[in-house]
Structures are given as structure tokens and as C-alpha cells.
C-alpha positions in Angstrom: 37.8 -6.1 24.9 37.9 -9.4 23.0 41.7 -9.5 23.4 41.6 -9.1 27.2 38.8 -11.7 27.5 40.9 -14.2 25.4 44.4 -13.7 26.7 44.5 -11.8 30.0 41.2 -12.3 31.9 41.2 -16.1 32.6 43.9 -16.0 35.4 42.5 -12.8 36.8 39.0 -14.3 37.0 40.3 -17.5 38.5 42.1 -15.6 41.3 39.0 -13.4 41.8 36.7 -16.4 42.1 39.1 -18.1 44.5 39.2 -15.1 46.8 35.5 -14.2 46.4 33.6 -17.5 45.6 30.3 -15.9 46.4 30.9 -13.0 43.9 29.7 -13.1 40.4 31.2 -11.6 37.3 29.4 -11.3 34.0 31.7 -10.8 31.0 30.7 -8.9 27.9 33.1 -7.9 25.1 33.1 -5.0 22.7 35.4 -2.2 21.5 37.0 0.1 24.0 34.7 2.9 23.0 31.6 0.6 23.3 32.4 -0.8 26.7 33.5 2.5 28.2 30.1 3.9 27.1 28.4 1.0 28.9 30.3 1.8 32.1 29.2 5.5 31.8 25.6 4.5 31.1 25.5 2.2 34.2 25.0 -0.9 32.0 28.2 -2.5 33.4 30.3 -1.7 36.5 33.7 -1.8 35.0 35.6 -2.5 31.8 39.0 -3.2 30.4 39.8 -0.6 27.7 42.9 0.2 25.7 44.4 3.6 25.0 43.4 5.7 23.2 39.8 6.0 24.4 37.8 8.8 26.1 38.0 8.5 29.9 35.6 11.3 30.7 33.9 10.7 34.1 35.8 7.4 34.7 38.4 6.3 37.2 41.1 4.1 35.9 44.1 2.0 36.9 46.7 0.5 34.6 46.2 -3.3 34.1 48.7 -4.3 31.5 50.7 -3.2 28.5 50.0 -4.9 25.2 52.6 -5.3 22.4 50.9 -4.6 19.1 52.5 -6.1 16.1 51.2 -5.8 12.6 50.3 -9.1 11.0 50.3 -9.8 7.3 50.0 -12.8 5.1 53.2 -15.0 5.0 53.4 -14.6 1.2 53.9 -10.8 1.6 56.9 -11.1 3.7 57.8 -8.7 6.5 56.3 -5.3 6.5 59.0 -2.7 7.4 57.0 0.5 6.8 53.5 1.6 6.1 54.6 2.2 2.5 55.0 -1.5 2.1 51.3 -1.8 2.3 50.2 0.4 -0.5 46.4 0.4 -0.6 46.0 -3.0 1.0 42.9 -3.9 3.0 42.9 -3.3 6.8 41.2 -6.0 8.8 39.9 -4.8 12.2 37.1 -4.6 14.7 34.4 -1.9 14.2 35.0 1.8 14.7 35.6 2.5 18.4 38.4 -0.2 18.6 41.5 1.3 20.1 43.8 -1.0 18.1 42.1 0.0 14.9 42.7 3.6 15.8 46.3 2.9 16.4 46.7 1.2 13.0 44.8 4.0 11.2 47.0 6.6 13.0 50.2 4.8 11.9 49.0 4.8 8.3 47.9 8.5 8.5 51.2 9.4 10.0 52.8 8.0 6.9 50.4 9.8 4.7 48.4 6.7 3.8 44.8 5.6 4.1 43.7 2.0 4.0 42.4 0.8 0.6 39.4 -0.6 2.5 38.5 -1.9 5.9 37.0 -5.3 6.6 35.3 -5.4 10.0 35.1 -8.6 12.1 34.0 -9.3 15.7 36.6 -11.9 16.6 40.4 -12.3 16.5 39.9 -15.8 15.1 38.2 -14.3 12.0 40.8 -11.5 11.8 43.8 -13.8 11.9 42.2 -16.3 9.5 41.5 -13.6 6.9 45.0 -12.2 7.2 46.5 -15.7 6.9 44.3 -16.2 3.8 45.8 -13.1 2.1 43.0 -10.6 2.6 44.9 -7.8 4.3 46.7 -6.7 7.4 45.8 -6.2 11.0 47.1 -5.2 14.4 46.7 -8.1 16.9 48.1 -8.1 20.4 51.0 -10.5 20.7 49.2 -12.1 23.8 46.3 -13.0 21.5 48.6 -14.4 18.8 50.1 -16.7 21.4 46.7 -17.9 22.7 45.6 -18.6 19.1 48.9 -20.2 18.2 48.9 -18.0 15.2 52.6 -16.8 15.1 53.4 -19.3 12.4 50.4 -18.7 10.1 51.0 -15.0 9.6 54.0 -12.7 9.2 54.5 -10.7 12.5 56.2 -7.3 12.1 57.0 -4.9 14.9 55.6 -1.4 14.8 57.8 1.4 16.1 57.4 4.2 18.6 54.0 4.9 20.2 52.3 2.5 17.8 54.1 -0.6 19.2 52.3 -0.8 22.5 48.9 0.1 24.1 48.1 0.5 27.8 45.1 -1.5 28.9 43.3 0.0 31.9 40.4 -1.1 34.1 37.9 1.7 34.2 34.8 2.3 36.4 32.6 5.2 37.3 34.4 7.4 39.8 31.2 7.5 42.0 30.9 3.7 42.1 33.6 2.0 44.2 32.0 -1.3 45.4 33.7 -4.1 47.4 33.5 -6.2 44.2 35.4 -3.6 42.2 38.0 -3.2 44.9 38.5 -7.0 44.9 39.0 -7.0 41.1 41.5 -4.1 41.3 43.3 -6.1 44.0 43.7 -9.0 41.6 45.4 -6.7 39.1 48.0 -5.4 41.5 48.6 -8.8 43.2 
């Protein structure tokens, strides 16, 4: 996922390469659904994905828990409930993004639907559009910190099951290579 590549992967990769300097890792990003499908199709060996996603045929371990605040333009003030949004635009990654599903579930739980959805492929674009007043988004707090964006948008906590998402490392259950074992070791170290 883009969020994992931006905020969580650099220290994990540094430790992996220090322990396995001869090993190579190629990083690709995509939505949780897309990268999980790539693992199932033998296109890639493993992927970081966020709940909710379909784990059929995949082994998994927990990697980290992400805090998922709602961000909105500073001019709108704090968002305290889904009703505060009315029919405002949701800014998100493409369908298949776990965080987008969480935001849509939060809205649906409140009996609302987004006025429209603008899709982007980077958090830089998502945060910039929110800051410009185009709509709202869910962005992991770890990504907001990496981007230094906490002061350019209004950050509101979501409640209950919408406030966090578990990120897992997944791989095909029939494919447990030494390289995957070494990567998993970095996560539990």
C-alpha cells in the first residue's frame, strides 16, 4: 500500500537489507485488494494489506495498527459526525482500497453516501486536494506525519471500529521462502 511504502517500510527495508545484503526486494504499490490479488496470482511474493480485505488462500501476520483520522479543509472546522459532511466529496484511492471502504462504511452506517468520489493514486494529491477545499479523506496518521500535513488540514478522530485498521503482511500459504521468513523476522524484531 502507498501508506505503508511511505511511512512504515523504510526502517523495515533498512533492517532487512542490513541482515540480508545479498537479498533483493522490489516494491510495488497498489490498493489492498490489488496487491492481495497479485500475491494470489504469483505476481509478487508478499504484500502489506489493511483490513478489510479478502484473505482467501493467504497466510498473514499482523504488522502494525494504523490510526485513521478523517481529514477535511481547515475552513470547514472539525468534523464531529458524518452528518457534518452532508453530501461533500470523498477523496480516496480507487475501489479496492481498504481505507476507502472504511470511510464509505462509516458514511453508510450513518445513512449517508458521498456526494461524489475523486480518485487519486497518491497521498500527496489526496492531502493537497483536501487542503484546497475539495472534500474529505481518511489518511493514516503516520502518513500525515511523514508529509508534515497536520497543519494544512483539519484532523478529526473517527470512533469505534472506524478509527483504526490492522495492516498485515500476507503471502501464499504454500510459499514460505527464506526471504519471506527474514522479512517476517524484521516485523517481529
